[in-house]
VODODREN-164038 format. One line per field, with one value per residue: z, x, y of N, C-alpha, C in turn; residue in three letters; residue number from 1. Coordinates in Angstrom, 1 decimal. Layout:
<sites>
nzz = Z ... $
nxx = X ... $
nyy = Y ... $
cazz = Z ... $
caxx = X ... $
cayy = Y ... $
czz = Z ... $
cxx = X ... $
cyy = Y ... $
resn = Ala ... $
resi = NUM ... $
</sites>
This chain:
<sites>
nzz = 18.6 18.6 21.2 21.7 21.0 19.4 17.1 15.6 14.5 11.3 7.9 6.9 3.8 2.4 3.8 3.1 0.4 0.4 1.3 -0.7 -3.3 -2.3 -1.7 -4.2 -5.6 -4.4 -5.7 -7.9 -8.8 -8.2 -10.2 -12.4 -12.5 -12.5 -15.4 -16.8 -16.2 -16.6 -19.4 -20.4 -19.3 -18.7 -16.7 -14.0 -11.1 -9.2 -9.0 -9.1 -6.8 -4.4 -5.2 -5.0 -2.3 -1.7 -2.5 -1.0 1.7 4.1 3.3 0.9 1.7 3.0 5.8 4.6 5.5 6.5 4.2 3.0 4.7 4.3 1.8 1.8 1.7 2.1 3.4 2.2 -0.4 -0.6 -1.2 -3.6 -5.1 -4.7 -5.5 -8.5 -9.1 -8.1 -10.5 -12.7 -11.7 -10.1 -7.3 -4.4 -2.1 1.2 4.0 7.3 9.1 11.6 13.3 11.9 11.2 9.8 6.4 4.3 1.5 -0.8 -3.2 -6.1 -8.1 -11.2 -10.6 -9.4 -11.5 -13.3 -11.4 -11.8 -14.6 -14.7 -13.0 -14.0 -15.8 -13.6 -12.1 -13.7 -14.1 -11.9 -11.2 -13.2 -12.8 -10.2 -8.0 -9.5 -9.5 -7.1 -6.7 -5.2 -3.4 0.4 0.8 3.4 5.0 4.2 3.8 6.5 7.8 6.1 7.0 9.8 9.2 8.2 10.7 12.5 15.8 15.8 13.3 11.6 12.2 $
nxx = 16.5 13.2 11.5 8.9 5.6 4.1 5.2 5.7 3.3 1.8 2.1 -0.9 -2.6 -2.4 -0.4 1.9 1.6 2.2 5.2 6.5 6.2 7.4 9.7 10.3 10.4 12.7 14.4 14.6 13.7 16.5 18.0 16.8 16.4 19.0 19.8 18.3 19.6 22.2 21.9 21.0 22.3 24.9 25.7 25.9 24.1 25.6 27.4 25.9 24.9 26.5 27.4 25.4 24.7 26.9 26.7 24.7 25.7 26.8 29.2 29.8 31.1 32.0 32.8 34.9 33.5 30.6 29.7 29.7 28.1 25.7 25.1 24.7 26.8 29.8 32.7 35.1 33.8 32.9 35.4 36.4 34.3 34.9 37.5 37.0 35.6 37.3 39.3 37.9 37.5 35.9 35.4 37.5 40.0 40.3 42.3 40.5 40.1 39.4 39.9 42.4 43.0 40.7 39.3 37.8 35.1 35.1 33.0 33.7 33.6 33.3 32.5 29.8 28.9 28.6 26.8 25.0 23.7 23.0 21.0 18.2 17.6 17.4 15.4 13.4 13.5 12.9 10.6 8.8 9.4 8.7 7.0 5.2 3.7 2.3 0.7 -1.8 -1.8 -1.0 2.2 3.5 3.1 3.8 6.2 6.9 6.8 8.0 10.7 10.5 10.7 13.8 15.1 14.7 15.5 15.2 16.5 19.6 23.0 $
nyy = -9.3 -8.9 -7.5 -6.8 -7.7 -7.0 -5.5 -7.9 -8.2 -9.2 -7.8 -5.5 -6.0 -3.4 -2.2 -4.1 -3.6 -0.9 -0.9 -2.4 -1.1 1.3 0.4 0.1 2.4 3.6 2.6 3.0 5.6 7.2 6.4 6.9 9.9 10.3 8.7 10.9 13.5 13.0 12.1 14.7 16.9 16.3 15.6 13.5 12.1 11.6 13.7 15.8 16.2 16.6 19.2 20.4 20.5 21.5 24.2 25.2 25.7 27.3 30.0 28.2 25.6 22.6 20.5 17.5 15.1 15.8 16.2 13.9 12.6 14.4 13.5 11.1 9.1 6.9 7.9 7.4 7.3 9.6 11.0 10.0 11.2 13.8 13.9 13.7 15.9 18.1 17.8 18.5 21.2 22.4 21.6 23.0 21.6 21.9 22.1 21.9 25.0 25.1 22.7 21.8 18.9 18.1 18.0 20.3 20.5 22.8 24.4 25.8 29.0 27.9 25.6 26.0 27.4 25.5 23.8 25.4 25.3 22.5 22.4 23.0 20.6 18.9 19.5 19.1 16.3 15.5 16.7 15.5 12.4 12.5 14.7 15.5 13.8 13.6 15.5 17.5 16.4 16.4 18.0 18.6 17.4 14.8 14.9 15.6 12.9 11.4 12.5 12.1 9.0 9.0 9.8 8.1 6.9 4.0 3.5 1.8 2.7 $
cazz = 18.3 19.1 22.4 21.7 20.0 18.7 16.1 15.1 13.8 10.0 7.4 6.4 2.5 2.1 4.2 2.0 -1.2 0.2 1.3 -1.8 -4.0 -1.7 -2.0 -6.1 -5.8 -3.6 -6.6 -9.6 -8.6 -8.7 -11.6 -13.7 -12.6 -13.1 -16.6 -17.4 -16.0 -17.6 -20.8 -20.4 -18.8 -18.5 -15.1 -12.9 -10.0 -7.7 -8.4 -8.7 -5.2 -3.6 -5.6 -5.0 -0.8 -1.2 -3.1 0.0 2.5 4.5 2.6 -0.2 2.1 4.1 5.9 4.2 6.8 6.7 2.8 2.6 5.5 3.7 0.3 2.3 1.6 2.9 3.4 1.1 -1.7 -1.1 -1.1 -5.1 -6.1 -4.6 -6.5 -9.6 -9.2 -8.3 -11.7 -13.7 -11.3 -9.6 -6.3 -3.7 -0.7 1.9 5.4 8.0 9.7 13.1 13.8 11.0 11.1 8.8 5.1 3.7 0.2 -1.1 -4.2 -6.7 -9.2 -11.8 -10.0 -9.4 -12.7 -13.8 -11.2 -12.5 -16.1 -14.5 -12.5 -15.0 -16.3 -12.5 -11.8 -14.6 -14.0 -10.5 -11.4 -13.9 -11.8 -8.2 -7.9 -10.3 -9.1 -5.3 -7.0 -4.7 -1.6 1.6 0.7 4.6 5.8 3.3 4.3 8.2 7.9 5.4 8.1 10.9 8.9 8.1 11.8 13.7 16.5 15.5 12.1 11.7 11.9 $
caxx = 15.1 12.3 10.9 7.7 5.0 3.2 6.5 5.6 2.2 1.7 1.2 -1.6 -2.6 -2.3 0.8 2.6 2.0 2.9 6.4 7.0 6.2 8.3 11.1 11.0 10.7 13.9 15.8 14.3 13.8 17.7 18.6 15.7 17.0 20.9 20.1 18.0 20.8 23.3 21.6 20.7 23.0 26.2 26.4 25.6 23.7 26.9 28.3 25.1 24.1 27.5 27.8 24.0 25.0 27.7 26.2 23.4 26.3 27.8 30.6 29.8 31.8 31.5 33.6 34.1 32.7 29.6 29.1 29.3 26.8 24.5 24.9 24.4 27.8 30.5 33.8 36.1 33.0 32.6 36.6 36.4 33.9 35.4 38.8 37.0 35.1 38.3 39.8 37.1 37.9 34.5 35.2 38.5 39.7 41.2 42.0 39.3 40.6 38.7 41.0 43.8 42.9 40.0 39.1 36.5 35.2 34.3 32.4 34.4 32.8 33.0 31.2 28.6 28.0 28.3 25.7 23.4 23.5 22.2 19.3 16.9 17.0 17.3 14.3 12.5 13.2 12.3 9.0 8.2 9.3 8.4 6.8 4.2 2.6 1.8 -0.3 -3.2 -1.3 -0.6 3.2 4.1 2.5 4.3 7.6 7.1 6.7 9.5 11.8 10.4 11.4 14.7 15.6 14.1 16.2 15.5 17.5 20.7 23.9 $
cayy = -9.8 -7.6 -8.2 -6.2 -8.6 -5.4 -5.4 -9.0 -8.0 -9.1 -6.6 -5.8 -6.1 -2.0 -2.2 -4.7 -3.1 0.5 -1.1 -2.9 -0.2 2.2 0.1 0.3 4.0 4.0 2.3 3.1 7.2 7.7 5.9 7.5 11.3 10.1 8.7 12.3 14.6 12.7 12.2 15.9 18.0 15.3 15.4 12.6 12.7 11.1 14.8 17.1 16.1 17.3 20.1 21.0 20.1 22.8 25.5 25.7 25.6 28.7 29.8 26.9 24.5 21.7 19.6 16.2 14.2 16.4 16.1 12.4 12.4 14.6 12.8 9.6 8.0 7.0 8.9 6.9 7.4 11.1 11.5 9.6 11.9 15.4 14.3 13.7 17.2 18.7 17.7 19.3 22.4 22.6 21.7 22.7 21.0 22.9 22.2 22.8 25.8 24.7 22.1 21.7 17.9 17.4 18.8 20.6 21.0 24.0 24.7 27.1 29.5 27.3 24.4 26.7 27.7 24.0 23.2 26.1 24.8 21.1 22.4 22.7 19.2 18.2 19.7 18.9 15.0 15.3 17.2 14.7 11.5 12.4 15.6 15.8 12.2 13.6 17.0 17.6 15.7 17.7 17.7 19.0 16.1 13.6 15.2 15.2 11.6 11.1 13.4 10.8 7.7 9.0 10.1 7.4 6.0 2.5 3.1 1.6 4.0 $
czz = 18.9 20.1 22.3 20.5 19.0 17.0 15.1 14.2 12.1 9.2 7.0 4.4 1.9 2.7 3.6 1.1 -0.9 0.4 0.0 -3.3 -3.8 -1.9 -3.6 -6.3 -5.4 -4.4 -7.7 -9.6 -9.0 -9.6 -12.8 -13.7 -12.9 -14.6 -17.2 -17.2 -16.8 -19.1 -21.4 -20.5 -18.6 -17.7 -14.1 -11.7 -8.7 -8.0 -8.7 -7.4 -4.5 -4.0 -5.4 -3.7 -0.5 -2.0 -1.7 1.3 3.0 4.1 1.4 0.2 3.1 4.4 5.1 4.6 6.7 5.2 2.6 3.7 4.8 2.4 0.5 1.8 1.9 2.9 2.5 -0.6 -1.7 -1.3 -3.0 -5.8 -6.0 -5.7 -7.5 -9.9 -9.1 -9.6 -12.4 -12.8 -10.5 -8.4 -5.9 -2.9 -0.3 3.8 6.4 9.3 11.3 13.8 13.2 10.8 10.1 7.4 4.9 2.5 0.1 -2.5 -4.8 -7.8 -10.0 -11.4 -10.1 -10.2 -13.3 -12.9 -11.7 -13.7 -16.0 -14.0 -13.3 -15.4 -14.7 -11.9 -13.0 -14.5 -12.6 -10.5 -11.8 -13.0 -10.6 -7.9 -8.1 -9.7 -7.9 -5.8 -6.4 -3.4 -0.9 1.6 2.2 5.2 5.2 4.1 5.4 8.2 7.3 6.5 9.3 10.4 9.2 9.1 13.0 14.5 16.1 13.8 12.5 11.7 12.6 $
cxx = 14.2 11.2 9.2 6.6 4.4 4.1 6.1 4.4 2.5 1.5 0.3 -1.6 -2.0 -0.9 2.0 2.9 2.5 5.0 7.2 7.2 7.3 9.7 11.6 11.0 12.0 15.3 15.5 14.2 15.6 18.1 17.6 16.2 18.4 20.6 19.5 19.0 22.1 23.0 21.3 21.7 24.5 26.9 25.6 24.9 24.6 27.6 27.2 24.8 25.4 27.7 26.7 24.0 25.9 27.5 25.0 24.2 26.9 29.0 30.9 30.6 31.6 32.8 33.5 33.1 31.0 29.2 28.5 28.0 25.4 23.8 24.7 25.3 28.7 31.4 34.4 35.3 33.0 34.3 36.9 35.8 34.5 36.9 38.5 36.2 36.0 39.1 39.4 37.0 36.5 34.3 37.3 38.9 40.6 41.4 41.5 40.5 40.5 39.7 42.2 44.0 42.0 39.9 37.9 37.0 34.5 34.3 33.2 33.1 32.5 32.3 29.7 28.0 27.3 26.6 24.4 22.8 22.9 21.3 18.7 16.6 16.8 16.1 13.1 12.5 12.7 10.8 8.2 8.4 9.0 7.3 5.5 3.1 2.1 1.1 -1.7 -3.1 -1.2 1.3 4.0 4.4 3.5 5.8 8.0 6.9 7.9 11.0 11.8 11.4 13.0 15.5 15.5 15.2 16.4 16.0 18.9 21.7 23.8 $
cyy = -8.9 -8.4 -7.7 -6.8 -7.8 -5.8 -6.7 -8.9 -8.2 -8.1 -6.6 -5.9 -4.5 -1.7 -2.6 -4.1 -1.9 0.5 -1.4 -2.0 1.3 2.0 0.1 1.8 4.3 3.7 3.0 4.8 7.8 7.5 6.8 9.1 11.0 9.9 10.0 13.1 14.4 12.8 14.1 17.2 17.4 15.4 14.3 12.5 12.5 12.5 16.0 17.0 16.8 18.9 21.3 21.3 21.6 24.1 25.8 25.8 26.6 28.6 28.9 26.4 24.2 20.8 18.0 15.1 14.5 16.5 14.9 12.2 12.9 14.2 11.4 8.6 8.0 7.9 9.0 7.1 8.9 11.5 11.0 10.6 13.5 15.5 14.3 15.3 18.5 19.0 18.4 20.9 23.0 22.6 22.1 22.2 21.4 22.0 22.7 23.5 25.9 24.1 21.5 20.0 17.3 18.3 19.0 20.8 22.0 24.1 26.1 27.8 28.4 26.0 25.1 27.2 26.0 23.3 24.5 25.7 23.1 21.3 22.0 21.5 18.9 18.6 19.4 17.3 15.0 15.7 15.9 13.3 11.1 13.4 15.7 14.4 12.5 15.2 16.6 16.7 16.4 16.9 18.0 17.8 14.9 13.8 15.1 14.0 10.5 11.0 12.1 9.6 8.0 9.3 9.4 7.0 4.8 2.3 2.3 2.9 4.9 $
resn = Met Pro Ser Asp Gln Gln Ser Leu Arg Pro Leu Thr Ala Ser Glu Glu Ala Phe Val Arg Glu Leu Ser Arg Val Met Leu Ala Leu Pro Arg Ala Val Asp Ala Asp Ile Val Arg Glu Ala Gly Leu Pro Leu Ser Glu Tyr Thr Pro Leu Met His Leu Ser Glu Ala Pro Gly Arg Ala Met Arg Met Ser Glu Leu Ala Ala Ala Cys Asn Ile Thr Leu Ser Gly Met Thr Arg Val Val Thr Arg Leu Glu Lys Gln Gly Trp Val Glu Arg Thr Lys Cys Ala Glu Asp Gly Arg Gly Trp Asn Ala Ala Leu Thr Asp Ala Gly Leu Thr Arg Leu Glu Gln Ala Trp Pro Glu Phe Leu Ala Ser Val Arg Arg His Leu Val Asp His Phe Glu Gly Gln Asp Leu Asn Gln Leu Thr Ala Ala Leu Gln His Val Ala Thr Ser Glu Asn Gln Pro Gly $
resi = 1 2 3 4 5 6 7 8 9 10 11 12 13 14 15 16 17 18 19 20 21 22 23 24 25 26 27 28 29 30 31 32 33 34 35 36 37 38 39 40 41 42 43 44 45 46 47 48 49 50 51 52 53 54 55 56 57 58 59 60 61 62 63 64 65 66 67 68 69 70 71 72 73 74 75 76 77 78 79 80 81 82 83 84 85 86 87 88 89 90 91 92 93 94 95 96 97 98 99 100 101 102 103 104 105 106 107 108 109 110 111 112 113 114 115 116 117 118 119 120 121 122 123 124 125 126 127 128 129 130 131 132 133 134 135 136 137 138 139 140 141 142 143 144 145 146 147 148 149 150 151 152 153 154 155 156 157 $
</sites>
């Protein structure tokens, strides 16, 4: 139970509306982007996202645990995704050179090509469903606020 009485302050009408709309966006946005890129590029968001993170990583490789954290899914969930990506030749799994215990996922050239093919559809979808709605807003300020929420010490986990 929170000991700070300030945290028990009821939400104002505008705060309540904000929380509810943000909740709707958090559910609707990934579904909309996924539907778009599956329909237009044949690649689900659950596969696009790890390919994207791997393409941005040094050497196009990440520890499986780091990739799972970056994609905000469990390690077992990431293992299932990487297994699918391996079967398609887009990712290779290798032992970590640093300690020999963990595993790395590495983006193959074919995986990078597949990501580059899907990228225009991802970009168009994200612009249509999100970015274009914030035209004229201070995106740096909004980004900083979202980063603060995402990294808050009050968050579980």
